[in-house]
C-alpha positions in Angstrom: 22.9 -59.8 -9.0 21.4 -58.1 -12.0 20.8 -54.4 -12.5 17.2 -53.4 -12.5 15.7 -51.9 -15.6 14.4 -48.3 -15.5 11.4 -47.5 -17.6 12.1 -45.1 -20.5 9.4 -42.7 -19.3 11.2 -42.4 -15.9 14.5 -41.7 -17.7 12.9 -38.9 -19.7 11.3 -37.5 -16.6 14.7 -37.4 -14.8 16.4 -35.8 -17.8 13.7 -33.2 -17.9 14.2 -32.3 -14.2 18.0 -32.1 -14.7 17.4 -29.7 -17.6 15.2 -27.6 -15.5 17.8 -27.4 -12.7 20.5 -26.6 -15.3 18.5 -23.7 -16.8 17.6 -22.3 -13.4 21.0 -22.9 -11.9 22.1 -19.3 -12.5 19.3 -18.1 -10.1 20.1 -20.6 -7.4 21.7 -19.3 -4.2 22.4 -21.6 -1.2 20.2 -24.3 -2.7 17.1 -22.1 -3.1 15.8 -20.4 -6.1 16.3 -16.6 -5.8 13.4 -14.4 -6.5 13.8 -12.0 -9.3 14.3 -8.4 -8.2 11.1 -6.3 -8.5 10.7 -4.3 -11.6 10.8 -0.6 -11.3 7.6 1.4 -11.9 7.3 3.0 -15.3 8.1 6.7 -15.3 4.5 7.5 -15.9 1.4 5.5 -14.9 -1.8 5.8 -16.8 -4.9 5.8 -14.5 -2.9 5.1 -11.3 -4.6 3.8 -8.2 -3.4 2.5 -4.9 -4.8 -0.3 -2.7 -3.5 -0.8 0.9 -4.1 -4.2 2.4 -3.7 -3.6 6.1 -3.6 -7.3 7.2 -1.0 -8.2 4.6 1.0 -4.9 5.2 1.0 -4.2 1.5 0.5 -1.2 -0.8 -0.3 -2.3 -4.4 0.1 0.0 -7.3 -2.2 -0.4 -10.3 -2.5 1.2 -13.7 -6.2 0.8 -14.3 -6.7 -2.9 -13.6 -3.1 -3.9 -14.3 -1.0 -4.6 -11.2 2.4 -2.9 -11.5 4.1 -3.4 -8.1 3.6 -4.3 -4.5 5.4 -2.6 -1.6 5.7 -3.6 2.1 4.2 -1.1 4.5 4.0 -0.3 8.2 0.8 1.0 9.8 -0.3 2.9 12.8 0.6 1.7 16.3 -3.0 0.5 16.6 -3.0 -1.4 13.2 -6.1 -3.6 13.3 -9.2 -1.4 13.8 -10.2 1.4 11.4 -9.5 4.9 12.5 -12.3 6.4 14.4 -11.0 9.5 16.2 -8.0 11.8 16.7 -5.2 10.1 18.7 -6.3 6.5 18.3 -3.2 5.7 16.3 -5.3 3.6 13.9 -5.0 3.6 10.1 -8.3 4.5 8.4 -10.2 2.1 6.1 -12.2 3.3 3.1 -12.0 5.0 -0.2 -9.9 8.2 -0.4 -7.8 10.2 -2.9 -4.4 11.7 -2.7 -5.3 15.3 -1.9 -1.8 16.8 -1.3 1.8 16.0 -2.0 4.6 17.2 0.4 8.1 17.1 -1.0 9.5 18.4 2.4 7.9 15.9 4.7 9.7 15.1 8.0 9.2 11.5 6.8 11.1 12.1 3.5 8.2 12.5 1.0 4.5 12.1 1.6 1.2 11.7 -0.1 -1.7 13.1 1.9 -5.0 11.1 1.9 -8.5 12.7 2.0 -9.3 11.3 5.4 -11.9 11.8 6.8 -14.1 11.1 3.8 -17.9 11.4 3.6 -18.5 8.0 5.3 -16.2 9.0 8.1 -18.0 12.3 8.4 -21.4 10.6 8.6 -20.1 8.3 11.3 -18.6 11.2 13.2 -21.9 13.2 13.1 -23.9 10.2 14.3 -21.4 9.6 17.1 -21.4 13.3 18.1 -17.8 13.7 17.3 -18.2 16.5 14.6 -20.6 19.4 14.4 -23.0 19.9 11.5 -20.7 22.6 10.1 -17.7 20.3 10.2 -19.8 17.5 8.6 -20.7 19.9 5.7 -17.0 20.9 5.3 -15.9 17.3 5.0 -18.7 16.5 2.6 -17.7 19.5 0.4 -14.1 18.4 0.5 -15.1 14.9 -0.6 -17.2 16.3 -3.4 -14.3 18.4 -4.8 -11.4 16.0 -4.1 -9.6 18.5 -1.9 -8.1 17.8 1.6 -10.8 17.8 4.3 -10.4 19.6 7.6 -7.7 17.8 9.5 -8.4 19.4 12.9 -11.7 17.8 13.9 -12.1 15.1 16.5 -12.0 12.5 13.7 -8.3 13.2 13.2 -6.5 13.8 10.0 -3.1 14.3 8.3 -3.0 10.7 7.2 -0.2 10.2 4.7 1.6 7.6 2.7 5.2 8.4 3.5 8.8 7.1 4.1 11.0 6.3 7.1 10.5 2.5 7.1 8.1 -0.4 6.8 9.7 -2.8 9.3 7.1 -2.3 12.0 3.8 -0.6 12.8 5.0 2.7 14.2 3.0 5.6 12.8 0.1 7.6 14.3 -2.1 6.2 11.6 -0.2 6.7 8.4 1.1 4.2 5.9 4.9 4.0 5.9 7.1 2.7 3.1 10.9 2.2 3.0 12.6 5.3 1.8 13.6 3.9 -1.6 10.0 2.9 -2.2 8.5 6.3 -1.5 11.2 7.9 -3.7 10.0 5.6 -6.5 6.3 6.0 -5.9 6.0 9.7 -5.0 6.8 11.3 -8.4 4.5 8.9 -10.3 1.3 9.5 -8.2 -0.5 12.8 -8.9 -3.0 14.6 -6.7 -6.4 13.0 -7.3 -5.2 9.4 -7.4 -7.7 7.0 -5.8 -6.5 5.1 -2.7 -8.5 2.3 -1.1 -7.5 1.1 2.3 -8.8 -2.4 3.1 -8.7 -4.3 6.4 
């Protein structure tokens, strides 16, 4: 019985694979490649903005157009639809800004969002949920970037805060793990744009 010949190109290919495994061997655990630990956010972020992807349960931090970091989040107890009214336990969808920071939040640290915004106010007026006066107040808040009235039938006090991302448990807020909100909070100033997508 004679040994079969292996083509030189196959030998080179096998050697290349062995080299790849040797180089990556230090990152292998249990036969799987280990993911690199996420890099910390820089101490200051130029032109920060946040995007929440509700379906993916992610909050993404950008500096301008550069993606810096992605965090896992939990949402409201009613996580799929956009928020429509007070007490619906839904997380809003739309374009907002951070209008307040609370270093003494009952959920560790929190970034207040400018919900309801002008589009929410228009919807609320059309549905008969807010008065014309409340509608004007919300529009003025949207114009100035300040926190809108949070005591209308549209609801309010929507925050990005801590206390855990393992489930959808909030009354409409976006919840991060405590270490994540500790990292994010000092780097996000009032006025930072926040887009919440379905």
